[in-house]
DRENVO-812945 format. One record per residue: residue number from 1; residue in one letter; z, y, x of N, C-alpha, C, O in turn. Coordinates in nm, 2 decimals, padded with zeros to 4 digits. Example, Ala and Ser with C-alpha at 12.3 -4.5 7.8 and 13.67 -1.06 7.14 Angstrom:
! residues 2
1;A;00.78;-00.57;01.32;00.78;-00.45;01.23;00.78;-00.33;01.32;00.85;-00.33;01.42
2;S;00.71;-00.22;01.28;00.71;-00.11;01.37;00.79;00.00;01.29;00.80;00.11;01.34
***
This chain:
! residues 143
1;M;11.77;09.59;01.52;11.77;09.72;01.58;11.78;09.83;01.48;11.71;09.82;01.38
2;K;11.86;09.93;01.50;11.89;10.05;01.41;11.75;10.13;01.42;11.69;10.15;01.53
3;T;11.71;10.18;01.30;11.58;10.27;01.30;11.62;10.41;01.35;11.73;10.45;01.35
4;I;11.52;10.47;01.41;11.54;10.61;01.45;11.49;10.71;01.34;11.50;10.83;01.35
5;W;11.43;10.66;01.24;11.37;10.74;01.15;11.46;10.80;01.04;11.55;10.73;00.99
6;H;11.44;10.93;01.00;11.52;11.00;00.90;11.52;10.93;00.77;11.63;10.91;00.71
7;S;11.41;10.89;00.72;11.40;10.81;00.60;11.32;10.68;00.63;11.22;10.67;00.71
8;T;11.38;10.58;00.57;11.32;10.44;00.59;11.23;10.41;00.47;11.18;10.30;00.46
9;K;11.20;10.51;00.39;11.12;10.49;00.26;10.97;10.53;00.28;10.90;10.54;00.18
10;I;10.93;10.56;00.40;10.80;10.61;00.42;10.70;10.48;00.44;10.74;10.39;00.50
11;S;10.59;10.49;00.38;10.49;10.39;00.40;10.37;10.44;00.47;10.34;10.56;00.49
12;L;10.29;10.33;00.52;10.17;10.37;00.60;10.07;10.45;00.51;10.00;10.54;00.55
13;D;10.06;10.41;00.38;09.98;10.48;00.29;10.02;10.62;00.28;09.94;10.71;00.28
14;Q;10.15;10.66;00.28;10.19;10.80;00.27;10.15;10.86;00.40;10.10;10.97;00.40
15;L;10.18;10.80;00.51;10.15;10.87;00.65;10.00;10.89;00.65;09.95;11.00;00.70
16;N;09.92;10.80;00.60;09.77;10.84;00.61;09.72;10.94;00.51;09.62;11.00;00.54
17;E;09.80;10.95;00.40;09.77;11.06;00.31;09.80;11.19;00.37;09.73;11.29;00.34
18;Y;09.89;11.21;00.45;09.93;11.33;00.52;09.81;11.37;00.61;09.80;11.49;00.65
19;S;09.73;11.29;00.65;09.61;11.31;00.74;09.49;11.37;00.67;09.40;11.41;00.74
20;D;09.49;11.38;00.54;09.38;11.44;00.47;09.37;11.59;00.51;09.46;11.67;00.52
21;S;09.25;11.63;00.52;09.22;11.77;00.57;09.27;11.81;00.70;09.31;11.92;00.72
22;T;09.28;11.71;00.78;09.32;11.74;00.92;09.24;11.69;01.03;09.14;11.62;00.99
23;M;09.26;11.71;01.16;09.18;11.66;01.26;09.18;11.50;01.26;09.08;11.44;01.30
24;A;09.30;11.45;01.23;09.32;11.30;01.22;09.21;11.24;01.12;09.15;11.14;01.15
25;N;09.19;11.31;01.01;09.10;11.26;00.91;08.96;11.27;00.96;08.88;11.18;00.94
26;C;08.93;11.38;01.04;08.79;11.40;01.08;08.75;11.30;01.18;08.63;11.27;01.19
27;L;08.85;11.25;01.26;08.82;11.16;01.36;08.86;11.00;01.32;08.86;10.91;01.39
28;D;08.89;10.99;01.19;08.91;10.87;01.12;09.03;10.79;01.19;09.03;10.67;01.21
29;M;09.13;10.87;01.23;09.26;10.81;01.28;09.33;10.74;01.16;09.32;10.79;01.05
30;E;09.41;10.63;01.19;09.47;10.57;01.08;09.61;10.51;01.14;09.61;10.45;01.24
31;F;09.72;10.54;01.07;09.85;10.49;01.10;09.84;10.34;01.08;09.78;10.30;00.98
32;T;09.90;10.26;01.16;09.88;10.11;01.15;10.02;10.03;01.15;10.03;09.92;01.10
33;E;10.12;10.09;01.19;10.25;10.01;01.19;10.36;10.12;01.23;10.35;10.21;01.31
34;I;10.47;10.09;01.15;10.60;10.16;01.17;10.70;10.06;01.22;10.73;09.98;01.14
35;G;10.76;10.07;01.33;10.86;09.99;01.38;11.00;10.06;01.38;11.01;10.18;01.35
36;P;11.10;10.00;01.42;11.23;10.07;01.42;11.25;10.18;01.51;11.32;10.28;01.49
37;D;11.17;10.18;01.61;11.17;10.29;01.72;11.02;10.32;01.78;11.00;10.37;01.89
38;Y;10.93;10.29;01.69;10.78;10.33;01.74;10.70;10.34;01.62;10.73;10.29;01.51
39;L;10.58;10.41;01.64;10.49;10.44;01.54;10.35;10.41;01.62;10.33;10.45;01.73
40;K;10.26;10.34;01.54;10.12;10.31;01.59;10.02;10.36;01.51;10.04;10.38;01.39
41;M;09.91;10.40;01.58;09.78;10.45;01.51;09.66;10.41;01.59;09.66;10.39;01.71
42;M;09.56;10.40;01.52;09.42;10.37;01.59;09.32;10.47;01.56;09.34;10.55;01.46
43;M;09.21;10.46;01.64;09.10;10.56;01.61;08.98;10.49;01.67;08.99;10.41;01.76
44;P;08.86;10.51;01.60;08.74;10.45;01.65;08.68;10.52;01.76;08.70;10.64;01.78
45;V;08.60;10.44;01.85;08.53;10.51;01.96;08.39;10.50;01.91;08.32;10.40;01.91
46;D;08.35;10.63;01.86;08.22;10.64;01.80;08.16;10.78;01.83;08.21;10.85;01.92
47;H;08.05;10.82;01.76;07.99;10.94;01.79;08.08;11.07;01.79;08.05;11.16;01.86
48;R;08.19;11.06;01.71;08.28;11.17;01.69;08.38;11.18;01.81;08.44;11.29;01.84
49;T;08.41;11.06;01.88;08.51;11.06;01.98;08.45;11.04;02.12;08.53;11.02;02.21
50;K;08.33;11.03;02.14;08.27;11.01;02.28;08.23;11.13;02.35;08.18;11.22;02.28
51;Q;08.23;11.13;02.48;08.16;11.23;02.56;08.02;11.20;02.59;07.98;11.09;02.55
52;P;07.94;11.28;02.65;07.80;11.26;02.67;07.77;11.13;02.75;07.66;11.08;02.72
53;Y;07.85;11.08;02.83;07.83;10.95;02.90;07.85;10.83;02.82;07.83;10.72;02.86
54;G;07.89;10.84;02.70;07.91;10.74;02.60;08.04;10.68;02.61;08.06;10.57;02.56
55;L;08.14;10.75;02.68;08.26;10.69;02.69;08.36;10.78;02.61;08.34;10.90;02.57
56;L;08.49;10.71;02.57;08.58;10.79;02.49;08.61;10.92;02.55;08.65;10.92;02.67
57;H;08.61;11.03;02.48;08.65;11.16;02.53;08.79;11.18;02.55;08.87;11.16;02.47
58;G;08.83;11.24;02.67;08.97;11.25;02.70;09.04;11.34;02.60;09.15;11.32;02.56
59;G;08.97;11.44;02.55;09.03;11.52;02.44;09.06;11.44;02.31;09.15;11.47;02.24
60;A;08.98;11.35;02.28;09.00;11.26;02.16;09.12;11.17;02.20;09.21;11.16;02.11
61;S;09.14;11.12;02.31;09.26;11.05;02.34;09.39;11.14;02.33;09.49;11.10;02.28
62;A;09.38;11.26;02.39;09.48;11.36;02.37;09.51;11.38;02.22;09.63;11.38;02.18
63;A;09.41;11.41;02.15;09.43;11.43;02.00;09.50;11.32;01.93;09.59;11.34;01.85
64;L;09.46;11.19;01.97;09.53;11.08;01.91;09.68;11.07;01.96;09.77;11.04;01.87
65;A;09.70;11.09;02.08;09.84;11.09;02.12;09.93;11.20;02.06;10.05;11.18;02.03
66;E;09.87;11.31;02.05;09.95;11.43;01.99;09.97;11.40;01.84;10.07;11.43;01.79
67;T;09.88;11.34;01.77;09.89;11.31;01.64;09.99;11.20;01.60;10.07;11.22;01.51
68;V;09.99;11.09;01.68;10.10;11.00;01.66;10.24;11.04;01.71;10.34;11.00;01.65
69;G;10.23;11.11;01.81;10.38;11.16;01.86;10.43;11.27;01.76;10.55;11.27;01.72
70;S;10.35;11.36;01.72;10.39;11.46;01.62;10.44;11.41;01.49;10.54;11.45;01.44
71;M;10.37;11.30;01.45;10.42;11.25;01.32;10.54;11.17;01.34;10.63;11.16;01.25
72;A;10.56;11.11;01.46;10.69;11.04;01.49;10.80;11.14;01.49;10.91;11.11;01.44
73;S;10.78;11.25;01.55;10.89;11.34;01.54;10.92;11.40;01.40;11.03;11.44;01.37
74;A;10.81;11.42;01.33;10.83;11.46;01.19;10.91;11.35;01.11;10.96;11.39;01.00
75;L;10.90;11.23;01.15;10.97;11.12;01.08;11.12;11.13;01.11;11.20;11.08;01.04
76;I;11.15;11.19;01.23;11.30;11.18;01.28;11.37;11.30;01.22;11.49;11.28;01.18
77;I;11.30;11.42;01.22;11.39;11.54;01.17;11.41;11.54;01.02;11.36;11.46;00.95
78;D;11.50;11.62;00.99;11.53;11.66;00.84;11.43;11.76;00.79;11.43;11.87;00.83
79;P;11.34;11.71;00.71;11.23;11.80;00.67;11.28;11.92;00.59;11.21;12.02;00.58
80;E;11.39;11.91;00.53;11.46;12.01;00.44;11.50;12.14;00.54;11.50;12.25;00.50
81;K;11.54;12.10;00.66;11.60;12.20;00.76;11.53;12.22;00.87;11.57;12.32;00.94
82;Q;11.42;12.15;00.92;11.36;12.15;01.04;11.22;12.14;01.03;11.16;12.08;00.93
83;I;11.14;12.19;01.13;11.00;12.15;01.16;10.98;12.12;01.31;11.07;12.14;01.39
84;C;10.87;12.06;01.34;10.85;12.02;01.49;10.71;12.06;01.52;10.62;12.05;01.44
85;V;10.70;12.12;01.64;10.57;12.16;01.69;10.55;12.11;01.84;10.65;12.09;01.91
86;G;10.42;12.08;01.87;10.40;12.05;02.00;10.42;12.16;02.10;10.38;12.27;02.08
87;M;10.49;12.12;02.22;10.51;12.21;02.33;10.43;12.18;02.45;10.37;12.27;02.52
88;E;10.41;12.07;02.48;10.33;12.02;02.60;10.29;11.88;02.58;10.36;11.80;02.52
89;I;10.16;11.86;02.63;10.11;11.72;02.64;10.03;11.70;02.77;09.97;11.79;02.82
90;N;10.04;11.58;02.81;09.97;11.55;02.93;09.91;11.40;02.92;09.98;11.32;02.85
91;A;09.80;11.38;02.97;09.73;11.25;02.95;09.67;11.21;03.08;09.61;11.29;03.14
92;N;09.69;11.09;03.12;09.63;11.02;03.23;09.52;10.92;03.17;09.55;10.83;03.10
93;H;09.40;10.95;03.20;09.29;10.86;03.15;09.26;10.75;03.25;09.20;10.78;03.36
94;L;09.29;10.63;03.22;09.29;10.52;03.32;09.16;10.42;03.31;09.12;10.36;03.41
95;R;09.10;10.42;03.20;09.00;10.32;03.17;08.91;10.38;03.07;08.95;10.44;02.97
96;G;08.77;10.36;03.10;08.67;10.40;02.99;08.66;10.30;02.88;08.68;10.18;02.90
97;V;08.63;10.36;02.76;08.60;10.27;02.65;08.47;10.32;02.58;08.45;10.44;02.56
98;K;08.39;10.23;02.55;08.25;10.25;02.49;08.24;10.22;02.35;08.17;10.29;02.28
99;T;08.31;10.12;02.30;08.30;10.08;02.16;08.43;10.03;02.12;08.52;10.00;02.20
100;G;08.44;10.01;01.98;08.56;09.95;01.92;08.66;10.06;01.88;08.62;10.16;01.82
101;Y;08.79;10.02;01.90;08.89;10.12;01.86;08.98;10.13;01.98;08.99;10.04;02.07
102;V;09.07;10.25;01.98;09.17;10.26;02.07;09.30;10.26;01.98;09.30;10.32;01.87
103;H;09.41;10.21;02.03;09.53;10.20;01.97;09.64;10.27;02.04;09.65;10.25;02.16
104;A;09.72;10.36;01.97;09.82;10.43;02.03;09.96;10.39;01.98;09.98;10.37;01.86
105;C;10.06;10.38;02.07;10.19;10.35;02.03;10.29;10.44;02.09;10.30;10.45;02.22
106;A;10.36;10.52;02.01;10.45;10.62;02.05;10.58;10.57;02.04;10.63;10.52;01.94
107;R;10.66;10.59;02.16;10.81;10.55;02.16;10.88;10.67;02.22;10.83;10.74;02.30
108;P;11.01;10.69;02.18;11.08;10.80;02.23;11.13;10.78;02.37;11.18;10.67;02.41
109;L;11.12;10.88;02.44;11.19;10.89;02.58;11.32;10.97;02.57;11.42;10.94;02.64
110;H;11.32;11.07;02.47;11.43;11.15;02.45;11.41;11.21;02.32;11.31;11.25;02.28
111;I;11.53;11.20;02.24;11.54;11.25;02.11;11.67;11.34;02.11;11.79;11.30;02.09
112;G;11.64;11.46;02.12;11.75;11.56;02.13;11.75;11.66;02.01;11.66;11.65;01.92
113;A;11.85;11.75;02.00;11.87;11.83;01.89;11.74;11.93;01.88;11.70;11.96;01.77
114;T;11.70;11.98;02.00;11.60;12.08;02.01;11.46;12.03;02.07;11.36;12.10;02.06
115;S;11.46;11.92;02.11;11.33;11.86;02.16;11.32;11.72;02.15;11.43;11.65;02.15
116;H;11.21;11.66;02.14;11.17;11.52;02.16;11.07;11.49;02.26;10.97;11.57;02.27
117;V;11.08;11.39;02.33;10.98;11.36;02.43;10.93;11.22;02.40;11.01;11.13;02.38
118;W;10.81;11.20;02.39;10.74;11.07;02.36;10.66;11.02;02.47;10.59;11.10;02.54
119;D;10.65;10.89;02.49;10.57;10.81;02.57;10.47;10.74;02.48;10.49;10.66;02.39
120;I;10.35;10.79;02.51;10.23;10.72;02.43;10.14;10.64;02.51;10.09;10.69;02.61
121;R;10.12;10.52;02.47;10.03;10.44;02.54;09.91;10.40;02.45;09.93;10.35;02.34
122;I;09.80;10.43;02.50;09.67;10.40;02.43;09.60;10.29;02.50;09.59;10.28;02.63
123;T;09.56;10.18;02.41;09.50;10.06;02.47;09.37;10.04;02.39;09.34;10.09;02.28
124;D;09.28;09.95;02.46;09.16;09.91;02.38;09.18;09.80;02.29;09.30;09.75;02.27
125;D;09.08;09.74;02.23;09.10;09.63;02.15;09.13;09.50;02.23;09.18;09.40;02.17
126;Q;09.12;09.51;02.36;09.16;09.38;02.44;09.29;09.41;02.50;09.34;09.33;02.59
127;H;09.37;09.51;02.44;09.50;09.54;02.49;09.51;09.60;02.63;09.61;09.59;02.70
128;K;09.39;09.65;02.68;09.39;09.70;02.83;09.43;09.85;02.81;09.39;09.91;02.72
129;L;09.52;09.89;02.90;09.57;10.04;02.91;09.45;10.12;02.93;09.38;10.10;03.03
130;V;09.43;10.23;02.84;09.32;10.32;02.85;09.38;10.46;02.89;09.32;10.53;02.98
131;C;09.49;10.49;02.84;09.55;10.63;02.86;09.70;10.62;02.85;09.75;10.53;02.78
132;V;09.78;10.70;02.94;09.92;10.71;02.92;09.94;10.86;02.90;09.88;10.94;02.98
133;S;10.02;10.89;02.80;10.04;11.04;02.77;10.19;11.06;02.74;10.27;10.98;02.68
134;R;10.23;11.18;02.78;10.37;11.23;02.74;10.36;11.35;02.65;10.30;11.45;02.70
135;L;10.43;11.36;02.54;10.42;11.46;02.45;10.57;11.52;02.44;10.67;11.44;02.43
136;T;10.58;11.65;02.44;10.71;11.72;02.42;10.69;11.80;02.30;10.61;11.89;02.28
137;M;10.79;11.77;02.20;10.79;11.84;02.08;10.91;11.94;02.07;11.02;11.90;02.11
138;A;10.89;12.06;02.03;11.01;12.14;01.99;11.06;12.13;01.86;10.98;12.12;01.76
139;I;11.19;12.12;01.84;11.25;12.11;01.70;11.30;12.23;01.67;11.38;12.28;01.74
140;L;11.25;12.30;01.56;11.29;12.44;01.51;11.36;12.43;01.37;11.33;12.34;01.30
141;A;11.44;12.53;01.35;11.50;12.55;01.22;11.39;12.59;01.12;11.31;12.67;01.16
142;K;11.39;12.55;01.01;11.30;12.59;00.90;11.34;12.72;00.86;11.46;12.73;00.83
143;R;11.24;12.83;00.84;11.28;12.95;00.80;11.27;12.97;00.64;11.30;13.07;00.59
***
């Protein structure tokens, strides 16, 4: 399968370095896999990502989805000519998680000249679906 990425020379270490001094770093998110048409990331379910009932916070799931989808768009565009920013995100929270990690996989639904739409599936350590998210990214000319 042909890759969708602008550059095939990006490593997981480089992706994780981009997270320094960001929300992703504060929530201990980590990129785990780059496929020809998908990007994966994981995040712990702990004191930083739980709500008062001890379950994974929906906002943490949304942050994970937006982080993995935003980076996926950033890997598609030409960084010399373009930037990408989030336009809209939605998330359906399907199952509670109390411990372990959640794992997000972003796959494109649409890759256009001015927008990207990502399908992001978040699962728990047992591969059970926790959250389904859709992220729309605007692709803008760099000024």
